[in-house]
C-alpha positions in Angstrom: 0.0 0.0 0.0 1.3 3.5 -0.9 0.2 6.7 0.9 -2.5 8.9 -0.4 -1.3 11.8 -2.6 -3.6 14.7 -2.6 -2.5 18.2 -3.6 -5.3 20.7 -3.9 -3.1 22.9 -6.0 -3.0 20.3 -8.7 -6.6 19.3 -9.5 -7.4 16.8 -12.2 -7.6 18.3 -15.6 -11.3 17.8 -15.9 -11.8 19.9 -12.7 -10.0 22.9 -13.9 -11.9 25.9 -15.3 -12.2 25.5 -19.0 -14.6 26.0 -21.9 -16.3 23.1 -23.7 -13.7 21.6 -25.9 -13.1 18.5 -28.1 -10.6 17.3 -25.5 -13.1 17.6 -22.7 -15.8 15.9 -24.8 -13.5 12.9 -25.5 -12.4 12.7 -21.9 -16.0 12.6 -20.6 -16.9 10.0 -23.2 -13.9 7.9 -22.1 -15.2 8.1 -18.5 -18.5 6.7 -19.6 -16.8 3.8 -21.4 -14.6 3.1 -18.4 -17.7 3.2 -16.1 -19.5 0.8 -18.4 -16.6 -1.6 -18.9 -15.0 -1.7 -15.5 -17.8 -2.1 -13.0 -19.3 1.3 -12.0 -22.5 0.9 -14.0 -22.9 -2.7 -12.8 -22.5 -1.5 -9.2 -25.2 1.2 -9.6 -27.6 -1.3 -11.2 -27.1 -3.7 -8.3 -28.3 -1.1 -5.8 -31.1 0.1 -8.0 -32.4 -3.5 -8.2 -32.3 -3.9 -4.4 -33.7 -0.5 -3.5 -36.3 0.5 -6.1 -39.7 -1.2 -6.4 -41.3 -1.4 -9.9 -44.2 0.9 -10.3 -43.1 3.3 -7.5 -41.9 6.9 -7.9 -38.6 8.2 -6.4 -36.7 11.4 -6.1 -33.0 10.9 -6.7 -29.9 13.0 -6.3 -26.6 12.3 -8.1 -23.6 14.3 -6.9 -20.6 15.1 -9.0 -22.5 13.9 -12.1 -19.9 14.9 -14.7 -21.4 14.0 -18.1 -24.6 12.6 -16.5 -24.1 8.9 -17.4 -25.2 7.7 -14.0 -28.5 9.6 -14.1 -29.1 8.3 -17.6 -28.4 4.8 -16.5 -30.9 5.2 -13.6 -33.6 6.5 -15.9 -33.0 3.7 -18.5 -33.2 1.1 -15.7 -36.3 2.6 -14.3 -38.2 3.0 -17.6 -37.8 -0.7 -18.3 -39.4 -1.5 -15.0 -42.2 1.0 -15.0 -40.6 3.0 -12.2 -40.8 6.8 -12.2 -37.7 8.8 -11.3 -37.1 12.5 -10.9 -33.3 12.9 -10.8 -31.4 16.0 -9.8 -27.8 15.8 -11.1 -25.3 18.2 -9.6 -21.8 19.3 -10.7 -19.8 22.4 -10.1 -18.1 22.4 -13.6 -20.2 24.4 -16.0 -18.7 23.0 -19.2 -19.3 19.4 -18.0 -22.9 20.3 -17.3 -23.3 21.8 -20.7 -22.1 18.5 -22.3 -24.3 16.5 -19.9 -27.4 18.5 -20.8 -26.8 18.0 -24.5 -26.3 14.3 -24.1 -29.4 14.0 -21.9 -31.9 15.8 -24.2 -34.0 12.6 -24.4 -34.2 12.4 -20.6 -36.7 14.9 -19.2 -36.6 13.1 -15.9 -33.1 14.6 -15.2 -32.6 18.2 -14.0 -29.0 19.4 -14.1 -27.9 21.9 -11.5 -24.6 23.7 -11.0 -23.5 23.4 -7.4 -21.0 22.3 -4.8 -21.5 18.8 -3.4 -20.3 20.0 0.0 -23.1 22.5 0.4 -25.7 21.5 -2.2 -29.1 22.9 -1.3 -31.9 20.6 -0.2 -35.3 20.1 -1.9 -38.7 21.0 -0.6 -39.5 17.3 -0.8 -36.5 15.3 0.5 -34.7 13.0 -1.9 -35.3 9.3 -1.5 -31.8 8.3 -2.5 -28.5 10.1 -2.9 -25.8 8.6 -5.1 -22.2 9.7 -5.7 -19.9 7.6 -8.0 -16.1 7.9 -8.5 -15.9 11.4 -7.1 -14.9 11.3 -3.4 -11.2 11.1 -4.3 -11.4 14.6 -5.8 -11.8 16.0 -2.3 -9.5 16.4 0.7 -10.4 14.3 3.8 -12.2 17.2 5.4 -14.2 18.1 2.3 -15.0 14.4 1.7 -16.4 14.1 5.2 -18.5 17.2 4.5 -19.9 15.7 1.2 -20.8 12.5 3.0 -22.5 14.4 5.9 -24.4 16.6 3.5 -25.6 13.6 1.4 -26.9 11.9 4.5 -28.8 15.0 5.5 -30.5 15.1 2.0 -31.5 11.5 1.9 -34.8 10.2 3.2 -34.1 6.5 2.6 -30.6 5.5 1.4 -27.2 6.8 0.4 -24.5 5.2 -1.8 -21.0 6.4 -2.3 -18.8 4.3 -4.7 -15.2 5.0 -5.6 -11.8 3.5 -6.5 -9.9 1.6 -3.8 -6.3 2.8 -3.6 -3.8 0.0 -3.9 -1.3 -1.6 -6.3 -3.9 -3.6 -8.2 -5.8 -0.5 -9.1 -2.6 1.5 -9.9 -1.3 -1.2 -12.2 -4.7 -1.7 -13.8 -5.2 2.0 -14.5 -1.6 2.3 -15.8 -2.2 -0.5 -18.3 -5.7 0.7 -19.3 -4.3 4.2 -20.1 -1.3 2.8 -21.9 -3.3 0.6 -24.2 -7.0 1.7 -24.4 -7.5 5.3 -23.3 -4.3 7.1 -24.2 -5.7 10.6 -24.6 -3.7 13.1 -22.5 -6.5 14.3 -20.2 -7.9 10.8 -19.6 -4.4 9.4 -18.9 -3.4 12.1 -16.5 -6.7 12.1 -14.6 -7.0 8.4 -14.4 -3.5 7.9 -13.0 -3.7 10.7 -10.5 -7.1 9.4 -9.4 -5.6 6.2 -8.1 -3.1 8.1 -6.1 -5.8 10.3 -4.7 -8.2 7.5 -3.9 -8.9 6.3 -0.3 -7.8 2.9 1.0 -10.5 0.5 2.2 -9.9 1.4 5.8 -9.8 5.2 5.1 -13.1 5.0 3.1 -14.9 3.5 6.1 -13.3 5.9 8.5 -14.6 8.9 6.4 -18.2 7.6 6.8 -17.7 7.1 10.5 -16.3 10.6 10.9 -19.3 12.0 8.9 -21.6 10.5 11.5 -23.2 7.8 9.3 -25.3 5.4 11.4 -25.0 1.7 10.8 -23.5 2.0 7.3 -22.2 -0.9 5.2 -18.9 -1.2 3.3 -17.7 -3.6 0.7 -15.4 -4.2 -2.2 -16.8 -4.6 -5.7 -15.2 -5.4 -9.1 -13.0 -3.9 -10.5 -10.9 -2.1 -7.8 -14.1 -0.5 -6.6 -15.5 0.0 -3.1 -18.7 1.5 -1.7 -20.2 2.7 1.6 -23.9 2.9 1.9 -26.9 3.3 4.2 -29.6 0.9 3.5 -33.3 1.9 3.4 -35.5 0.2 6.0 -36.3 -3.3 5.0 -33.7 -3.7 2.3 -31.1 -6.5 2.3 -27.4 -6.3 1.4 -26.8 -6.4 -2.4 -25.1 -9.6 -3.5 
């Protein structure tokens, strides 16, 4: 295990102020492909299947949404099962949100909002579920705790945070992936720095404890993923 490397003065390239560009478009599309191929989408679907009841209606919040692929995945999953979703997708990067809105034109269920995940405003009607995928490593420890705490405050039923697990398997896998499959400069830089910024398994659980999460659960998932979550009443652990 190597120590976490987090320098707030050196943010990931996708986090830096920038206009919409071909480079950013390609990077966000690469992230969607990586999420689809390497387990993030599968993890989200697993929790949707355990938490959402066909025919019911739910209010969802997705933090640090980037190009909005997780909200689109949620809506696609729900439409096939007769479930109604209203998804609020939050990100603080205006150019990413512009791309997300364009890619989500066929998804009226999704509302995109520019905002900070640490202080995002609540809704008049509470959200049923709050999700955050592959984003907590973008924050310092103190800010990550603040994001976790705020998410818990906004959720009426359940919360899920999923991210990379820092370690040599993830580091080697990401290096190979960006040497062979995703070699664009922005994707390569961000993916490799993400592994060094990610939290270890023990650190991830400690963040949830320090955020005051009650009776949360924590597990590893393929590939080099981990998640902490609070179950809604009556739900069982996803398998």
